[in-house]
Backbone as JSON, one array per atom type, in Angstrom:
{
  "sequence": "MVSPLEVLSQMKLQWHWILSQTVAFFILYWLLRKFAFAPIQQILREREERVRKVIEDAERQRAEVERLRAEYERHLAQIEEEARAKLQEAMQQAYQARDALLADAREQAERILQRAQEQIALEREKLMVELRDFVVDMAVRIAEKVIERSLDRTAHHELINSILEKELREKSAH",
  "N": [[23.75, -22.76, 112.83], [22.89, -25.84, 111.42], [24.12, -29.05, 111.75], [24.96, -31.68, 109.43], [24.67, -34.19, 110.53], [22.93, -33.81, 112.56], [20.69, -33.21, 111.13], [20.22, -35.64, 109.9], [19.72, -37.21, 112.1], [17.42, -36.07, 113.02], [15.67, -36.7, 111.02], [15.03, -39.22, 111.37], [15.78, -41.71, 110.23], [15.05, -44.78, 108.78], [16.83, -47.42, 108.72], [16.52, -50.01, 107.89], [14.54, -49.87, 106.01], [15.8, -48.37, 104.02], [17.87, -50.06, 103.34], [16.42, -52.29, 102.41], [15.11, -51.15, 100.27], [17.29, -50.5, 98.65], [18.32, -53.03, 98.09], [16.1, -54.07, 96.74], [16.09, -52.36, 94.58], [18.5, -53.08, 93.25], [17.91, -55.73, 92.64], [15.73, -55.37, 90.96], [17.02, -53.95, 88.95], [18.81, -55.94, 88.07], [16.97, -57.85, 87.11], [15.66, -56.37, 85.14], [17.81, -55.9, 83.48], [18.45, -58.48, 82.7], [16.05, -59.48, 81.57], [14.74, -57.4, 80.23], [16.49, -55.34, 79.27], [18.28, -56.78, 77.63], [16.61, -57.91, 75.53], [15.69, -55.44, 74.56], [18.08, -54.23, 73.82], [18.8, -56.06, 71.87], [16.73, -55.61, 70.04], [17.35, -52.96, 69.43], [19.89, -53.35, 68.3], [19.15, -54.88, 66.06], [17.52, -53.04, 64.78], [19.39, -51.05, 64.28], [21.02, -52.49, 62.52], [19.21, -52.86, 60.4], [18.84, -50.18, 59.66], [21.46, -49.58, 58.9], [21.67, -51.33, 56.69], [19.7, -50.22, 55.04], [20.85, -47.74, 54.57], [23.2, -48.58, 53.27], [22.02, -49.8, 51.02], [20.81, -47.55, 49.92], [23.11, -46.09, 49.31], [24.28, -47.83, 47.43], [22.28, -47.73, 45.47], [22.4, -45.0, 44.86], [24.97, -44.9, 43.83], [24.57, -46.57, 41.62], [22.66, -45.09, 40.23], [24.21, -42.86, 39.66], [26.16, -44.08, 38.04], [24.49, -44.91, 35.93], [23.6, -42.41, 35.06], [26.0, -41.28, 34.19], [26.57, -43.1, 32.14], [24.35, -42.62, 30.51], [24.83, -39.93, 29.81], [27.23, -40.31, 28.41], [26.29, -41.89, 26.34], [24.46, -40.11, 25.19], [26.23, -38.1, 24.38], [27.64, -39.57, 22.48], [25.59, -40.06, 20.62], [25.05, -37.43, 19.86], [27.5, -36.84, 18.66], [27.49, -38.68, 16.54], [25.27, -37.69, 15.16], [26.25, -35.16, 14.48], [28.35, -35.96, 12.82], [26.93, -37.26, 10.78], [25.44, -35.11, 9.82], [27.5, -33.49, 8.9], [28.51, -35.16, 6.92], [26.28, -35.28, 5.22], [26.17, -32.6, 4.47], [28.59, -32.43, 3.11], [28.08, -34.23, 1.01], [26.01, -32.82, -0.18], [27.38, -30.52, -1.01], [29.11, -31.74, -2.85], [27.25, -32.72, -4.68], [26.17, -30.29, -5.51], [28.46, -29.15, -6.69], [28.86, -31.01, -8.74], [26.49, -30.63, -10.2], [26.85, -27.96, -10.95], [29.16, -28.19, -12.52], [28.17, -29.83, -14.55], [26.21, -28.13, -15.55], [27.81, -26.02, -16.46], [29.22, -27.39, -18.44], [27.13, -28.08, -20.2], [26.32, -25.5, -20.87], [28.6, -24.6, -22.18], [28.59, -26.37, -24.36], [26.19, -25.59, -25.59], [26.82, -22.94, -26.18], [28.97, -23.38, -27.91], [27.66, -24.73, -30.0], [25.95, -22.68, -30.77], [27.81, -20.79, -31.62], [28.89, -22.21, -33.76], [26.62, -22.39, -35.39], [26.21, -19.69, -35.86], [28.56, -19.16, -37.27], [28.11, -20.78, -39.53], [25.79, -19.56, -40.55], [26.85, -17.06, -41.08], [28.71, -17.73, -43.01], [26.94, -18.65, -44.99], [25.55, -16.29, -45.49], [27.64, -14.75, -46.44], [28.24, -16.15, -48.79], [25.81, -15.81, -50.14], [25.83, -13.03, -50.29], [28.11, -12.66, -51.85], [27.29, -13.99, -54.18], [25.17, -12.33, -54.79], [26.48, -9.87, -55.18], [28.12, -10.59, -57.32], [26.16, -11.24, -59.2], [24.92, -8.76, -59.42], [27.03, -7.28, -60.38], [27.38, -8.49, -62.84], [24.93, -7.86, -64.12], [25.04, -5.12, -64.05], [27.25, -4.78, -65.64], [26.24, -5.83, -68.03], [24.28, -3.94, -68.65], [25.86, -1.71, -68.89], [27.39, -2.37, -71.06], [25.45, -2.52, -73.0], [24.77, 0.09, -73.43], [26.56, 3.01, -73.67], [27.52, 5.25, -71.27], [27.62, 8.49, -69.72], [29.45, 9.71, -66.88], [27.67, 10.53, -64.73], [25.22, 9.43, -65.58], [26.02, 6.84, -65.55], [26.38, 6.36, -62.76], [23.75, 6.76, -61.88], [22.47, 4.69, -63.2], [23.71, 2.42, -61.98], [22.9, 2.79, -59.31], [20.08, 2.61, -59.56], [19.81, -0.03, -60.45], [20.91, -1.4, -58.27], [19.07, -0.68, -56.24], [16.75, -1.83, -57.28], [17.45, -4.57, -57.23], [17.86, -4.93, -54.52], [15.27, -4.5, -53.57], [13.98, -6.67, -54.72], [15.31, -8.82, -53.47], [14.67, -8.35, -50.8], [11.98, -8.76, -50.9], [11.76, -11.46, -51.13]],
  "CA": [[23.68, -23.62, 111.71], [22.61, -27.2, 111.84], [25.06, -29.96, 111.12], [24.3, -32.71, 108.67], [24.35, -35.31, 111.41], [21.72, -33.45, 113.29], [19.59, -33.32, 110.18], [19.98, -37.07, 109.73], [19.12, -37.74, 113.32], [16.07, -35.55, 113.1], [14.87, -37.35, 110.0], [14.7, -40.52, 111.92], [15.9, -42.64, 109.12], [14.85, -46.17, 109.08], [17.88, -48.07, 107.95], [16.08, -51.27, 107.29], [13.83, -49.5, 104.79], [16.8, -47.94, 103.03], [18.56, -51.26, 102.9], [15.51, -53.12, 101.62], [14.89, -50.44, 99.01], [18.51, -50.63, 97.86], [18.36, -54.42, 97.61], [15.02, -54.2, 95.76], [16.53, -51.65, 93.38], [19.5, -53.89, 92.54], [17.23, -56.91, 92.09], [14.97, -54.88, 89.82], [18.01, -53.64, 87.91], [19.3, -57.21, 87.52], [15.87, -58.44, 86.35], [15.48, -55.57, 83.92], [18.96, -56.15, 82.6], [18.36, -59.85, 82.21], [14.86, -59.77, 80.77], [14.25, -56.26, 79.45], [17.55, -54.65, 78.55], [18.84, -57.65, 76.59], [15.75, -57.87, 74.34], [15.66, -54.07, 74.02], [19.35, -54.06, 73.13], [18.71, -56.87, 70.65], [15.86, -54.86, 69.13], [18.12, -51.8, 68.99], [20.92, -53.83, 67.37], [18.48, -55.25, 64.82], [17.1, -51.79, 64.12], [20.63, -50.44, 63.79], [21.43, -53.28, 61.36], [18.28, -52.51, 59.31], [19.16, -48.82, 59.22], [22.73, -49.68, 58.19], [21.39, -51.94, 55.38], [18.97, -49.24, 54.23], [21.84, -46.74, 54.14], [24.05, -49.22, 52.26], [21.21, -49.93, 49.8], [20.67, -46.21, 49.35], [24.42, -45.75, 48.72], [24.41, -48.62, 46.21], [21.36, -47.18, 44.48], [22.93, -43.71, 44.44], [26.11, -45.2, 42.94], [24.0, -47.11, 40.38], [22.06, -43.95, 39.54], [25.34, -42.06, 39.16], [26.73, -44.83, 36.92], [23.54, -44.84, 34.82], [23.62, -41.04, 34.57], [27.24, -41.13, 33.41], [26.39, -43.89, 30.91], [23.38, -41.88, 29.7], [25.52, -38.76, 29.25], [28.17, -40.81, 27.41], [25.48, -42.33, 25.2], [23.94, -38.89, 24.59], [27.35, -37.46, 23.68], [27.92, -40.39, 21.31], [24.52, -39.8, 19.66], [25.29, -36.08, 19.33], [28.67, -36.91, 17.77], [27.04, -39.35, 15.32], [24.4, -36.75, 14.43], [27.13, -34.14, 13.92], [29.09, -36.58, 11.71], [25.98, -37.47, 9.68], [25.13, -33.81, 9.26], [28.67, -33.05, 8.14], [28.56, -36.0, 5.71], [25.2, -34.83, 4.34], [26.59, -31.31, 3.91], [29.64, -32.71, 2.13], [27.42, -34.8, -0.16], [25.27, -31.74, -0.84], [28.37, -29.7, -1.73], [29.58, -32.5, -4.0], [26.16, -32.73, -5.66], [26.12, -28.94, -6.07], [29.6, -28.99, -7.59], [28.6, -31.83, -9.94], [25.46, -29.95, -10.99], [27.45, -26.76, -11.55], [30.06, -28.63, -13.59], [27.31, -30.29, -15.64], [25.57, -26.94, -16.15], [28.85, -25.32, -17.23], [29.5, -28.19, -19.63], [26.01, -27.9, -21.11], [26.37, -24.12, -21.37], [29.69, -24.54, -23.16], [28.13, -27.06, -25.57], [25.19, -24.73, -26.24], [27.56, -21.79, -26.72], [29.75, -23.85, -29.06], [26.7, -24.95, -31.09], [25.48, -21.37, -31.24], [28.9, -20.19, -32.39], [28.97, -22.94, -35.02], [25.48, -21.97, -36.21], [26.49, -18.31, -36.3], [29.59, -19.24, -38.32], [27.46, -21.31, -40.73], [24.91, -18.51, -41.08], [27.72, -16.02, -41.62], [29.24, -18.25, -44.28], [25.84, -18.63, -45.95], [25.3, -14.9, -45.87], [28.77, -14.31, -47.27], [28.05, -16.77, -50.11], [24.68, -15.12, -50.77], [26.27, -11.67, -50.61], [29.03, -12.75, -52.98], [26.46, -14.28, -55.35], [24.4, -11.12, -55.08], [27.4, -8.87, -55.74], [28.51, -11.06, -58.66], [24.98, -11.09, -60.04], [24.75, -7.32, -59.64], [28.12, -6.81, -61.25], [27.09, -8.99, -64.18], [23.81, -7.08, -64.66], [25.53, -3.76, -64.31], [28.13, -4.86, -66.82], [25.37, -6.01, -69.19], [23.63, -2.66, -68.94], [26.89, -0.77, -69.33], [27.79, -2.78, -72.4], [24.36, -2.2, -73.91], [24.85, 1.5, -73.8], [27.68, 3.78, -73.15], [26.95, 6.35, -70.51], [28.58, 9.39, -69.06], [29.71, 9.38, -65.46], [26.45, 10.74, -63.95], [24.26, 8.43, -66.01], [26.56, 5.57, -65.08], [26.05, 6.26, -61.32], [22.3, 6.62, -61.76], [22.15, 3.34, -63.64], [24.16, 1.48, -60.93], [22.03, 2.98, -58.15], [18.75, 2.09, -59.85], [19.91, -1.49, -60.5], [21.09, -1.86, -56.88], [17.8, -0.52, -55.53], [15.83, -2.83, -57.82], [17.88, -5.89, -56.73], [17.61, -4.97, -53.07], [13.82, -4.66, -53.38], [13.65, -8.05, -55.09], [15.86, -9.72, -52.44], [13.94, -8.17, -49.55], [10.64, -9.29, -51.12], [11.85, -12.92, -50.99]],
  "C": [[23.58, -25.06, 112.21], [23.55, -28.11, 111.08], [24.31, -31.06, 110.39], [23.94, -33.91, 109.54], [23.08, -35.03, 112.18], [20.52, -33.61, 112.37], [19.24, -34.79, 110.02], [19.3, -37.64, 110.98], [17.69, -37.24, 113.46], [15.17, -36.24, 112.09], [14.41, -38.72, 110.46], [14.68, -41.55, 110.8], [15.71, -44.05, 109.63], [15.75, -46.95, 108.15], [17.39, -49.36, 107.32], [15.27, -51.0, 106.02], [14.81, -49.1, 103.69], [17.51, -49.16, 102.47], [17.65, -52.12, 102.03], [15.23, -52.46, 100.26], [16.1, -50.56, 98.09], [18.6, -52.02, 97.28], [17.29, -54.62, 96.53], [15.43, -53.51, 94.44], [17.52, -52.49, 92.58], [18.87, -55.15, 91.94], [16.43, -56.5, 90.85], [15.91, -54.56, 88.65], [18.5, -54.91, 87.24], [18.22, -57.86, 86.66], [15.64, -57.68, 85.03], [16.62, -55.82, 82.92], [18.86, -57.52, 81.96], [17.21, -60.01, 81.23], [14.39, -58.59, 79.91], [15.37, -55.62, 78.62], [18.12, -55.5, 77.42], [17.93, -57.67, 75.36], [15.7, -56.46, 73.71], [16.95, -53.81, 73.25], [19.38, -54.87, 71.83], [17.87, -56.15, 69.6], [16.61, -53.66, 68.56], [19.21, -52.21, 68.0], [20.31, -54.2, 66.02], [18.05, -54.01, 64.03], [18.32, -51.08, 63.52], [21.12, -51.16, 62.53], [20.53, -52.96, 60.15], [18.59, -51.11, 58.76], [20.46, -48.82, 58.42], [22.51, -50.28, 56.79], [20.65, -50.97, 54.46], [19.93, -48.18, 53.71], [22.75, -47.32, 53.07], [23.3, -49.37, 50.94], [21.06, -48.57, 49.12], [21.98, -45.78, 48.68], [24.63, -46.53, 47.41], [23.52, -48.06, 45.1], [21.85, -45.83, 43.97], [24.1, -43.93, 43.48], [25.6, -45.72, 41.59], [23.38, -45.98, 39.55], [23.15, -43.09, 38.93], [25.98, -42.75, 37.94], [25.81, -44.75, 35.7], [23.5, -43.43, 34.21], [24.86, -40.8, 33.7], [27.13, -41.89, 32.09], [25.43, -43.18, 29.96], [24.04, -40.67, 29.04], [26.52, -39.19, 28.18], [27.41, -41.2, 26.14], [24.92, -41.1, 24.45], [25.03, -38.17, 23.81], [27.69, -38.23, 22.41], [26.86, -40.14, 20.22], [24.71, -38.42, 19.03], [26.45, -36.1, 18.34], [28.28, -37.59, 16.45], [26.16, -38.42, 14.48], [25.24, -35.68, 13.76], [27.87, -34.7, 12.7], [28.16, -36.79, 10.51], [25.61, -36.15, 9.01], [26.29, -33.31, 8.41], [28.77, -33.86, 6.84], [27.49, -35.57, 4.71], [25.56, -33.49, 3.69], [27.65, -31.53, 2.83], [29.03, -33.29, 0.85], [26.65, -33.72, -0.93], [26.22, -30.84, -1.62], [28.87, -30.43, -2.98], [28.51, -32.52, -5.1], [26.04, -31.36, -6.33], [27.25, -28.73, -7.07], [29.4, -29.78, -8.88], [27.56, -31.16, -10.83], [26.02, -28.7, -11.68], [28.37, -27.14, -12.71], [29.25, -29.09, -14.8], [26.66, -29.1, -16.34], [26.58, -26.16, -16.98], [29.13, -26.05, -18.54], [28.39, -28.02, -20.66], [26.01, -26.49, -21.71], [27.46, -23.97, -22.42], [29.28, -25.21, -24.47], [27.13, -26.19, -26.33], [25.88, -23.54, -26.9], [28.35, -22.2, -27.97], [28.83, -24.09, -30.26], [26.22, -23.62, -31.67], [26.55, -20.69, -32.08], [29.05, -20.88, -33.75], [27.84, -22.52, -35.95], [25.69, -20.55, -36.74], [27.51, -18.32, -37.43], [28.99, -19.75, -39.62], [26.58, -20.25, -41.38], [25.74, -17.4, -41.72], [28.28, -16.45, -42.98], [28.17, -18.21, -45.37], [25.57, -17.21, -46.44], [26.41, -14.37, -46.77], [28.63, -14.87, -48.69], [26.93, -16.06, -50.85], [25.08, -13.71, -51.19], [27.2, -11.68, -51.83], [28.25, -13.03, -54.27], [25.69, -13.04, -55.79], [25.28, -10.06, -55.75], [27.83, -9.29, -57.16], [27.36, -10.86, -59.64], [24.77, -9.62, -60.39], [25.82, -6.8, -60.62], [27.87, -7.24, -62.68], [25.98, -8.15, -64.81], [24.25, -5.65, -65.0], [26.41, -3.76, -65.56], [27.31, -5.01, -68.09], [24.75, -4.67, -69.6], [24.65, -1.66, -69.49], [27.28, -1.1, -70.77], [26.7, -2.39, -73.39], [24.4, -0.73, -74.29], [26.02, 2.15, -73.09], [27.12, 5.02, -72.49], [28.04, 7.27, -70.0], [28.62, 9.05, -67.57], [28.43, 9.5, -64.63], [25.41, 9.69, -64.31], [24.7, 7.05, -65.53], [26.2, 5.36, -63.6], [24.55, 6.06, -61.12], [21.87, 5.21, -62.14], [22.51, 2.32, -62.56], [23.24, 1.57, -59.71], [20.64, 2.4, -58.4], [18.75, 0.57, -59.88], [20.06, -2.05, -59.08], [19.79, -1.77, -56.1], [16.8, -1.57, -55.97], [16.17, -4.22, -57.26], [17.61, -6.02, -55.23], [16.13, -5.16, -52.78], [13.4, -6.09, -53.69], [14.11, -9.02, -54.0], [15.06, -9.59, -51.14], [12.51, -8.68, -49.68], [10.63, -10.8, -50.93], [11.93, -13.2, -49.56]]
}
């Protein structure tokens, strides 16, 4: 097996090249850090700030959208409640109007019924008066006929029946 020192000695390292390369590397690193890394870091910080602002704006807009949605839902619920109240009020007014119409119709029906009953009573009274006059008139005629002649029982019934039939025919002809 070969030792690491032997390997190094066989490589024939040139220490001045290694040293110059190391110094060049550190100088390049310092230059990059001074002139490249700082501006790149500044650009990265600015980009990070822009991204942070965009995220904050998005959060604000999301919160605003959420607030507007909640306000919209509240407004919609209020409109629905108003519509429900107006519908209920309209239904109540319709029921009241229906009740008023029914009460008015009942009142008119009662008045019509009362007038009809009054007319029936008047007609009944008139008929009773006419019937009484008719019966009185018939009785008077029958009495006149009976007085004019004296009849037996059968003739008496025949006479009354004939007079009644004659009077009924005369009344129905009028």
